[in-house]
C-alpha positions as CSV (number, residue, x, y, z in Angstrom):
1,X,96.7,85.5,101.4
2,X,95.4,89.2,101.1
3,X,97.8,92.0,101.6
4,X,97.9,94.6,104.5
5,X,99.2,98.0,105.1
6,X,99.1,100.0,108.2
7,X,99.3,103.6,107.7
8,X,100.1,106.1,110.5
9,X,100.5,110.0,110.8
10,X,104.0,111.3,109.8
11,X,105.9,112.3,112.9
12,X,103.2,110.8,115.6
13,X,105.2,108.5,117.7
14,X,102.2,107.1,119.3
15,X,100.9,106.4,116.1
16,X,103.9,104.7,114.7
17,X,104.2,102.6,117.8
18,X,100.7,101.3,117.4
19,X,101.1,100.8,113.6
20,X,104.2,98.7,114.0
21,X,102.5,96.7,116.7
22,X,99.3,95.7,114.5
23,X,101.7,95.4,111.5
24,X,103.8,92.6,113.6
25,X,100.8,90.6,114.5
26,X,99.0,91.0,111.1
27,X,102.3,90.5,109.1
28,X,101.6,93.7,107.1
29,X,103.6,96.7,106.4
30,X,103.5,100.0,107.8
31,X,103.9,103.4,106.0
32,X,103.3,106.9,107.1
33,X,100.7,109.6,105.7
34,X,104.1,111.2,103.7
35,X,105.4,108.0,102.1
36,X,102.5,106.0,100.3
37,X,103.8,104.6,97.1
38,X,101.0,104.7,94.3
39,X,101.4,101.0,94.2
40,X,100.6,100.5,97.8
41,X,96.9,102.0,97.1
42,X,96.2,100.0,93.9
43,X,97.7,96.8,94.9
44,X,96.8,96.2,98.7
45,X,93.7,94.7,99.8
46,X,93.5,95.8,103.6
47,X,94.1,99.4,104.6
48,X,94.3,100.0,108.4
49,X,94.4,103.8,109.4
50,X,96.3,104.4,113.0
51,X,94.7,107.9,114.0
52,X,95.8,109.8,117.1
53,X,93.0,110.7,119.0
54,X,94.3,114.1,119.6
55,X,96.1,117.0,117.9
56,X,95.5,120.8,118.1
57,X,93.0,121.9,115.5
58,X,94.3,122.6,112.1
59,X,96.8,119.5,112.3
60,X,95.0,117.3,110.2
61,X,96.6,118.2,106.8
62,X,98.3,114.6,106.9
63,X,94.9,113.0,106.5
64,X,93.6,115.4,104.2
65,X,96.5,114.4,102.0
66,X,95.8,110.8,102.3
67,X,92.2,111.5,101.4
68,X,93.2,113.1,98.2
69,X,95.3,110.0,97.5
70,X,92.4,107.7,98.0
71,X,90.0,109.8,95.9
72,X,92.3,109.3,92.7
73,X,92.3,105.4,93.3
74,X,89.5,102.6,93.0
75,X,88.7,101.5,96.3
76,X,85.9,98.6,95.6
77,X,87.1,95.3,97.3
78,X,89.4,97.2,99.6
79,X,88.8,96.9,103.3
80,X,89.7,99.7,105.7
81,X,90.0,99.2,109.3
82,X,90.7,102.3,112.1
83,X,92.6,101.9,115.3
84,X,92.3,105.1,117.3
85,X,95.5,105.6,119.1
86,X,94.4,107.3,122.4
87,X,96.7,109.3,124.5
88,X,94.8,109.6,127.8
89,X,96.7,112.8,129.0
90,X,96.2,114.5,125.9
91,X,92.6,115.5,126.1
92,X,89.5,115.1,123.9
93,X,89.3,113.1,120.4
94,X,89.9,115.9,117.7
95,X,89.7,114.9,113.9
96,X,88.1,117.1,111.7
97,X,88.3,115.0,108.5
98,X,87.0,111.7,109.8
99,X,83.6,112.5,108.4
100,X,84.8,113.0,105.2
101,X,87.0,110.0,105.0
102,X,83.8,107.9,105.9
103,X,81.9,109.3,103.1
104,X,84.6,109.0,100.6
105,X,85.3,105.3,101.5
106,X,81.4,104.7,101.1
107,X,81.5,106.5,97.8
108,X,84.3,104.8,96.5
109,X,82.8,101.1,97.4
110,X,85.0,100.4,100.2
111,X,84.4,98.0,103.1
112,X,84.8,99.3,106.6
113,X,85.2,96.5,109.0
114,X,85.0,96.6,113.0
115,X,83.4,99.6,114.6
116,X,84.5,102.7,112.5
117,X,83.9,105.1,115.6
118,X,86.0,105.5,118.6
119,X,86.5,101.9,120.5
120,X,86.7,101.3,124.3
121,X,89.5,103.1,126.0
122,X,90.2,99.8,127.8
123,X,90.5,97.8,124.6
124,X,94.3,96.8,124.2
125,X,95.8,96.8,120.5
126,X,95.8,93.1,120.9
127,X,92.1,92.8,121.7
128,X,91.4,95.3,118.8
129,X,93.5,93.1,116.4
130,X,91.6,89.8,117.4
131,X,88.3,91.4,116.9
132,X,89.0,93.0,113.7
133,X,91.6,90.5,111.9
134,X,89.2,88.0,111.0
135,X,87.2,90.1,108.7
136,X,90.3,91.5,106.9
């Protein structure tokens, strides 16, 4: 069985709740962007990123740190999926590192499953898991 980890933003309660829900159904581990052991990125097959869809500009440093960690590892053979945690009252989608992340994953030979773009607001976490899990 392939190993899976779900990574969420440090101190983001919505992202953490989404990550825990996804991990429960997939039998995966969770960790936050501040606590990613080196062995995880080396040994895990599937990496799911729970990205909050809103934050004030300039607060994407946690994902920048993850980008640096990913850049130091071989990613060929690894599968990535993205779940965008949407807070309907928070406003517009802001994540200035997403293009860099996609480019890095492509450059390093990783595979992205599901739609890497923003998914339908009405799609539940369970619907997303059902749609993406067969590709993990």
